[in-house]
C-alpha positions as a printed NumPy array, in Angstrom:
array([[129.924,  48.354, -53.723],
       [125.917,  48.564, -55.558],
       [125.604,  44.307, -54.344],
       [126.7  ,  45.135, -50.831],
       [124.4  ,  48.328, -50.878],
       [121.665,  45.66 , -50.948],
       [122.251,  44.379, -47.469],
       [124.126,  46.833, -46.062],
       [123.087,  51.093, -45.132],
       [125.193,  53.559, -46.324],
       [126.63 ,  53.974, -43.071],
       [127.883,  50.653, -43.027],
       [129.3  ,  50.439, -46.834],
       [130.981,  53.663, -45.993],
       [132.57 ,  52.525, -42.775],
       [133.446,  48.888, -44.589],
       [135.291,  50.951, -47.24 ],
       [137.421,  52.828, -45.18 ],
       [138.541,  49.697, -42.963],
       [139.714,  48.707, -46.102],
       [141.528,  51.55 , -47.396],
       [143.265,  51.113, -43.357],
       [144.31 ,  47.849, -44.172],
       [145.286,  48.646, -47.466],
       [147.546,  51.159, -46.632],
       [148.893,  49.583, -43.692],
       [150.336,  46.763, -46.191],
       [151.892,  49.193, -48.025],
       [153.189,  50.991, -45.707],
       [154.881,  47.767, -44.687],
       [156.238,  47.025, -47.757],
       [157.224,  50.223, -48.31 ],
       [159.266,  49.893, -44.758],
       [160.474,  46.492, -45.817],
       [161.964,  47.936, -48.948],
       [163.769,  50.938, -47.15 ],
       [165.353,  48.514, -45.017],
       [166.534,  46.531, -47.703],
       [168.123,  49.38 , -49.488],
       [169.744,  50.418, -46.53 ],
       [170.553,  47.826, -43.938],
       [172.526,  49.885, -41.717],
       [169.424,  51.628, -40.428],
       [167.66 ,  48.592, -39.391]])
């Protein structure tokens, strides 16, 4: 983040970090949901 912050303001770095966190959480939820569907195929 040190290198990115040289070119962007602190607010832009915070927004970027939050968006990346949101994308990572969405991917994690999708993987967990697929795992649950694999364990319990009757629920799908």
